[in-house]
N, C-alpha and C positions, 0 to 999 in steps of 0.2 A: 315884624321885621326879623325877629330872632328865628322864627320858624323858616323864614325865607333864607336866612344865612345858612342854617343847617341843611336845608334842601339844596342850596347851591354847593355846599361842600360835598354832599353825597353825590350830586350830579357830576361833579368833577372827578369823583372816584369811579363811578359806575357808568360814566358817559360812553366809554368805548364798548362796542358790542362784543359779546362772548364769541370767540372764534370757533364756533361749532355749528354744523348744519345737520339737521335731523334727516334720517332716511325713511321714507314711507314704506309700508308693507306692500309687497307685490305678489307674494305667493304664500299660501298656507297649506300644509299637509298635516291632517289630523289622524291620529292612530287610536286604536281601541284600548290601549293600555295606559291612557292618560298622558300622552306626550304629543306635542305639536312641533312640526318643523316649519320654520319661518324663513322667508327670504325678503330682505329689504335692499333696495337699490335706489340710487338717485345721483344727481349732479351736485358735487361739492364745489362751491365757489373758491376762487383763488384765495390763498391765505387762511383758509378755514380748515378745521378738522371735522370728520364725520362723528356724529353723536348718536348713541342708542341709549334709551331709558328702559330700565327693568325694575321689577319688584325685587325686594331683598330675598324673598324665597326662591326666586328664579336664578339667582346668580350662580349657584353651584352647577346647574345644567348649562348655563351660558358659558362659563369658564371651561366646561368639559367639551363643548361641541362647537364653539364659535369658529367659523372659517371666513376669510375675507379675501376678496379679489378687487384689485384696482386696475382700471383700464385708462390709459393715457400716459403710460411711461413711468409712473411712480411705483413705489414699493411700500408695503406696510413696514414701518420701523418699530412699531410698538403699540400696545393697547393700554390705556390708563383707565382706571375705574375707582369709584368711591369705595373706600375700605369699610369694613364692618365695625370699625371702632365707634363707640358711642359719641354723640355730639358733644356732651359735656367734656369728654377727654380731648376731643379735637379742639374745642375752644380754649381749653386750659393751656394749650401750647403757645398761645399768642401772648405777647407782653402787655396786653390791654384787654379790657372787657367793655362790651356795649350792652350788657344785659340790663333790662328794665328801662323805664322812660327817663333816660339820662338827658340833662340839658347839654347844650353845645359846650358850655364852659367846662362841665365835668368831663366831657370827652377829650377836649384839648388839654386839660390838666394832666392827663395820662401820657401826653407826648412831650413832657418837659425835656428840654435840651434839643428838641427837633426844630428844624427851620420850617417856617410857614410863610405863606404869602397872602396878603389881604388886598383886595382891590377896592379903591374908593373912586368917587367921581374925579377927584383931583389927581389920581394916579395910584400905582401899586405901592405897597409897603411890605418889606421883607425883613424878617428877623428871627431870633431864636426864642422859643417859648420858655419863659421863666415860670409862669403859673397862670392859672385861669380860675375865675371865681364867679359866683352868682350873688349879686347884691339884692337882698329882699326889698320889696316895695315898701314905701313909707307914705305919709300923708303928702309930702312934697314932691316925690318923684316915683315913677313906676319901677317895677323890677327890671334890672338890666344885668347883662353879662359882660364881663371884662376879661381881657387877656393882657398880661404884662410881657412885653417883648424886649429882648436885648438887641438893639439895632447894630448894624455894622460899624456905626460911629462910636459905639460903646455906651450910648445913651439908653436908659431904661424908660420905656414909654407904656403908659396904660391906655388901652384902646377899647372903645365901646364896640362890641361885636355887631350891634344892630346897625352901625353906620356902614359896615362893609357890604359891598355888592357881591363879592365872591371870596371864598376861602379855599386854600389849597396847600397841602403838605408838599414841601419841595422835594424831600427824599423819595425817589421812586420805589425804594424797597418798602418804606412804610406805606406808600400808596398801594403797592401790591399786597401787603399783609392785610391792610384794611379791606381791600376788595375781596381777598380770600376769606376773611372773617365773615363778611356779609354773604358770600356765596354759601358758606357752611350754614349760616343762619337761614338762608333761603331754602336750603335742602332740608333743614330740620322741620320745616312746615309740612313736608311730606315724608314721614318716617319710612315709608315703604319704597320710596323712589331711589334708585341707584343709577348713576350715569356712567356710561362707557364711552371713552373718547378714543378714536382711531387716528393715530398719528401717521403721516405719510412723508416719504422723502421728497415728494413733488409738491412744490408750493403753488403751482398753477391749478386751474380748474380741472377736474377729473371725475370719472364715473366710479362709484364704489358700490360693490355688491357684498352684502353680509348675510351669512346663513347661520342659524343656530337652532337649538332645541330647548324648549321650556315646558314645564308642566301645564297641561290644558285639560279641560273636561273631556272625558271620552265621548266620542260621537256615538249616537244611537241610531239604530235602524228599525223601521217598522214596515209591514207589508200589508197590502190588500189583495186578497185572492178572490177574483170574480169568476163564478162557476157557470153562469148562464150566458156568457158573452159570446159564445161560439163553440165550435167542436173542441177547442182546447181552452183550458182556463187562462185567464189574463192575470198576470202577476205584476203588481206595482210596488216599487221599492222607494221609500222616503227616508231621508237622513235628517236627524235632528242635530243641529250644530249650535253650540253656545259660544258667544264671544265674551269672555270675562277678562280680556287683556287690558281693559281700560282705554282702548284706542279703537277708533273706527277702522273697519276693513272696507276700503273703497275700491270697487272694481278690481278685486284681487282674483288670482287664479287659485281655485280651491280644489283640493284632492282629498279623498277619504280612503284610508288604507285599512283593510280587514286582515287581521292576524295579530300575533303576539310576539314581536321581536324582543330580545333580551334587553332589559333596561334596569338601571339601578341608580342610586343616589350616593355620591361621594362628596365629602365636605372639602371643597376647594376654596370657598370664599372666606371661611373662617381662618384667621391666622393660627398656625399650628407650631407649637414649641416642643422640641424633642428633649426629653429628660436625659441628662448626662450623669455618669458616675462621678463621685467626688474622689479626688486623689491629691494627696499632700506629700511633699518631701519630708523625709525624717527630720525631726527637730534637732538642731545643734545642741549638744550638751557641754557644760563647762568642763574643762580638762581637770582631772583630779591631780593633786600634787604628787610628784615622783621623788623618791629618796634615792639619790645617786651615791654609789659607793666610791671610795677613794681609789687612786691608781696603785696597783700592786706591782705591775711590770709593764714597761713600755713595749709597745708593739714593734716587731721587727719583720722585715721582709724576708724573702727566701734566702737572700745573701747575708742575712744577719745584721743588716743595717737597721738603725732605729727608724721608726715610722710614726708619724703623728696618728693619734686615734681619730677615727672619723667622728666628726662632730665636736672634737676637742675635749670631750669628757667621756670617760668609759661608761658603758651602759646606756648611753643616749641613743635614741632611735636613729636609724640611717635616714639620710635626706631623701625626700620623695623624688622619683625620676621626673625629668622635665616633661611636661605634657606634650603630646604630639600635636602638631598643628592640624586644625580642622580643615577638611577639604570641602569647599562649597562649590557646587556646580554653577557655572556661569549662566546668568540669565541675560537675555537681550533686552535692553531698554528701548521702549517704543514710544514715540511722541515726545512732545516738549515737556510734559509733566513728569515729575519723578515717579518711579514705581516700575515694577517688572510685570511682564505678561508672558504667558507661554504662547509664542507666535505660532507654533505648529498646531496647537489645539485651536487657536482662533482661525487659522486657515482651513482646518478640517471642518470646523463649525460653519464657516462661511460657505464652503462647498456644499455642505449638507443642506443649508438653507436655500442655496440656489437650486437644489434638486426638488425642493418641496413645491407642490402645486396647491395653492390655497383655493382654487376654484372648485366648488362642490355643489353648484346649482344643478337641480334635476332637469333633464332634457324634456322638452315638450313631447307628449305622446298622445295616443288615442284615448277615447273615453274610458277604456278599461284595459288593464294589462296585468300579467302575472309578475310579481316581484319575489321570485323564489317561492317560499311558503306563504307569502303575503299576496294580497290582491288589492289593486288600486282602482278606485272610482274617481275619475277626473271630470269635473264639471266642464261642459263644452261652451260655457259662457261666463263672462265676468260676474262675480258675486259681490254684493255689498251688504255687510252686516254691521250695524252700529254697535258701539260699545255697550256692554251690559244688556244686549239683546240676543235673542235666539232666532233661528230660522229653520223652517221645514223645507227641505230641498229634495226634489225627485231625482233619483239616480238610476231607476230602472222602470221600464214599461214594455213588457214583452209577453207573448203567449208561450206557454211551456206545456210539455206533455203531462197529462194527469188523468186519473180515473177515480171514480167514487167507489168506496167499499166500506165495510164495517171491520172493526178490530176488537177482539175480546181477549182479556187476560184475567185470570183469577186474582191477580194482584190489585185489580181495580176495585175489588170489593163490591161488585154489583153483578146481577144476573143479566143485565142489559149491556150489549156492546156499545162502542162509541162509533158515531158517524165520522168518517175520515176521508181524506183525499190523499192518494199516493201520487206525489209529483216526482217527475224526473227533470233534473236541471238541464234542460236543453238550450239554455240561454247563451252558453259559451262563456259565462262569467261565474265567478264565485259568489254565492249568495251569503251575505253576512247574517249571522244569527240575530233573531229579534222576534218581536210580537207579530202575529199574523191575524188579521181580521178577515173573516170569510163572509162574502156576500153571495146569496143564492136567491134566484127568482126576484131580483131587484130589491132584496131586503137583507137585513142583518141576520146571519145564520149562526154565528158563534166566533170564538176566538181560540188561539192556540199559540204555542211557542215553537220556534224552529231553531235548531242548531245550525252552525255554518255548514253550507252544502257546496262541495266542489262541483265543477262542471262535469255533467254526466252521472252524478251520484243521485240516489233516490232518498226520499224521506216520506214518512207517514205523518200527516197533519190531522189530528183528531180535534174536532171542534164542537161536538154535541153528543147527546145520548140518544140512541135509537130505542124508543120504547116499544117498537113493533117487533122486537126480536128478544127471545129469552134463551139463556144457555145454562144447563145444569151439568154437573160432573159426577162421575162414579169411579171409584178406585178399586182395583183388584190386584192381588199379589199372589203369584204361584210359588210352589215350593222350590227349593234349590235343586237344580239339575246338574248332575256331574258331567261336565263337558270335557275334562281332560284328567287322566290319571297316569302318573309316572312314578316308577319305583326303580331306584338304582343305588347300589352300594349302601343299603340301609337308610336311604333318604326317600321319603314319600312326598311327592308334589302333586297337589290336586288343584283343579280350577273348577269352581262351581258357578253356575249362572243363576242370578236372581232376576226373575222376569216380572215386570210390573206393567199393568195396563190401566190407562186413564181414558175413560170414554166420555166424550162431550155429546150431550143431547141438545140439539139446536132446533128451536121452534120459531118459524117465520109466520107471523099472523097477518102480515100485509099481503095485498093482492099484487105484488110485484116481486120479480126475482132479485136476489141480492148476492153479493160476494162477501164472504166473511173471512177475515184473517184471524186464526187462532194462535195465540202466543203461549208457549210453555217454557218454563225455565230450563236453561242448560245446567245439568247437574254434574258435578265432578264424578268420574268413574262410571257414568252411565252412557250407554250408546243406544241410538234408535235402531230398532229392528223391523219396524213396520213402515208406515207411510213416510215418505221423504219430505222434508220442509222445502218450501219455495225460496226461503231466505233464512239465513242464520246470522244473528248479531252476536256481539260479545257475550250476551247474557241470555238470549232467548232463541228458540226455534219458532219460525212462522210457517203455519200450514194454511193453505187456501182451500176453502170449502164453498162450493156452489149451492145456493139455496133457491129452491123453486118457490113460486108464489103459494103461500099458505101451506108449505110443506114442513115436515119434520125430518131431520137428518141426524144420524148417529155417526160420530167420527172418533175412532179409537187411536190413541197414541201409545205405542208399545216401546218400552225401554228395557234394557238388560244391563245388569251389573255383574261383572266377572270378579269373583273373589278367589284369590290365589293364596294357598297355604303350603308351607314347606316345614315338615317336622321329621324328627328322627323316629324310625319305627320302634326303636328300643323303648321309647317313652310312651307308646300307644298301648292301651289296654286291649285285651282280646275282644271286648264288646265293640270297640271302634273298628277293629279289623273285620269282624264279622258283619258290621253294618255296611262296609264296602263290598264284602262278598255278596251280601243280599241285595245290593243296589242294582236295580234293573237297567241302569244306564251303563253298567260295566259289562263288557263282552265276555263270552264264555271262556275264551282262552285266558284272559286275564284272571277270571274268577278261579280257574283250575290252578293257576300259579300261586295265587294269593291264599287259597284255602288251606294248604298244608302249613303255611307259616302261621295262619291264625290258629290252627289246631295246636301247633307247638307252643304258641304264646298262651293258649288256654291251659295246656299241661303245666307250663311254667307257673302260671298264676295259681293253679291248684297245688303244685308242689310248694310254692311260697306260703300258701295258706296253711298247709299241713306243718311245714317247718316252724312257722310262727306259733302254731298251737302247741307243738312239742316243746319249744323253748319256753313257752308260758308255763307248761306243766313242770318242767325242770326247775324253773325259778321258784314256783310255789313250793315244791318239795324241799329245795335248799333252804328256803326261809322257815319252813315247818321244822326241819331238822335242827336248825339253829336254835329255835325256841325250845325244842325238847332237850337239847344238851344243856341249856341254861337251867331248865327245871330240874334235871337230874343232878346237876352240880349243887343246886340249892337244897334239894331234899336229902342229899348225902350228909349234910351237916345237921340234920334234924333226926332225932331218935324216933323209931317206930314208923318210919316211912319207907321201909325196904320193899314192901309189896308194890307200892306205886312206882318206885324206882325201877323195879323189874318190868312193870307194864310199859313204862316209857322206853325202856331198853328194847323190849320186843317190837314196839311200834317203830323205833328207830332202825332196827334191823330189817323190818319189812320194807320200809321206805328206801333203804339202801338197795335192796333187790329191785324195787320198781324203778329207782333212779338209774340203775345200770341198764335196764331195758330201754328206758327213754333215751339215754345217751346213744345206745346202739341205733335206735330209730332215727335220731337226729343225724348221725353219721351217714345212715343210708339215704335220707332225704337230701343231705348236702351233696352226696355223690350223684344222686339223680339230677339235682339242680345243675351241677357242673356239666353233666352230660347234655342236658337240654340247652344250656347256654352255648355249648360248642355247636350243637346242631343248628340252633337259631342263628348263631354268628356265621356259620358256613353258608346257610341258606341265604342270609341277607347279602353276603358278599357275592354270591353267584346269581341271585334272582334279579332279573330285569323284566320290567313290564312297560 
């Protein structure tokens, strides 16, 4: 009976249905970057609000993207949703607690002072709760629960709760709080679930459409390329779609978008508090005592009349001027409740809201369409995917242009090329990147990966190794060839060409003709000078070679690198200049202009060498003379050393004569060097090649 009484009390609290109607999923658009666009719509009964349920991790994207449209004359007046506050903090805001297996008496005891109504077969009884208690069982009587009520007559009465057929709190606010408490408890059972309630200005029945974006698994694409199904290969495209939303998708409109639109996560669901600086008024300090001086002379005005001293005491501070009255801009009071609002801002905000159009549902289109840099595959039939299930859905089955060939690159690390198919996207649709399974002659032939292919674009799909073809390479580099020589105002600019040849030797051992694509890397500063490629990618050249049955072909790829150098001729040695003179790539006229300059530079080099040699001899003699003078000075202080002193003096005199000749030779060489410098300078200023 006690359990029945508790059940009756809760039934009276939760008996009214929650005024919220759920909207089923109608349309889903999945993107490659892990985002899904959802449309929900449905008929909301009169007096109810529309409800959407999400996971906690989805709320940031929902708050960033939710758009709502109402049809039926109403307008959306607001959206309410469960906050991210922990359940314990939410429950702590209530003046009572229902945690744990509490008996009915323990619950009622928390409502002391509240009025309650109990219904008995003889009639209802209403009063104010004084207390409630549980009396433990004994040998004479079973456990019972009692409540003490203060009746309107002033009597206190103890009532056995088991005798009541129904219990109800009279105060509607307490009823609402208890109902809200239980709703929070119900929500806590699903920690990931968050409810969003859409409030409308229309109380009648209406149609509501809601669009939003939430994180979803990226849809994946895979292809089957059938080579022997006709003159053109047959390409089948299949999409892998995962439903991890926790809700069935029943007969929805499904679209898949290929591309990467900009998307990001911003924290809108979590309450954000902005830090503020601390500011305090200066603290008031106690006034220190002031020593006032006695009156020496009474104050007089300009006419000599006595005048009272301001403040009554000499030296006292003057009175503060009267404060100016503060001017407060008038605000218009609106409504019957006290307070002020800026009416102009409200009117502007209302006008802005009237201009907003919340309808953002996607228009129905064909099976495939361009969306800027994106491409959409729209299923032409309704799709059903149960929650926590995945589906493999066909989105393409069409013949496309294609041809068989082989492809070889040294980067593959093998002498054998790869068997491949060159496809041209003639489907008119963008082909999303994915895995490709190749079927040939009714059997599995291999697999490959394909990047996204726009309509009209080409791709090579390699899926196996051709053991019937071998490719070897040989490398040859030629010496630098002088391609350009310019001389002007002492500046020499040369352009030399480095020529490199790579020869591919291709052996086809099969008894059928083949087409081979040879890939070579695109190298910076190198240009092709031989065969032209049929295609050029960002990193490779592609050359096409026809192979006969059982034939061997040699295919050279010639590249040239131009090296440009600019130097001042004054810094070049004669050997470098004569190397240009002897270069066979230099024409005769240029050689005749450059040869005199090279000869002058050679004379200058010879003069510099002679001058350095003379300077070295002079330096050696000066050092030897210094040593002789020191020896002579030391020997003069020793008796019996006059003969040696005379020998040193004779040597010193001979060196002076030799030193004078060397200095004359140095002056002559310096004069010759200056003359050569003038000649070379004049020639470099006037010489142009």
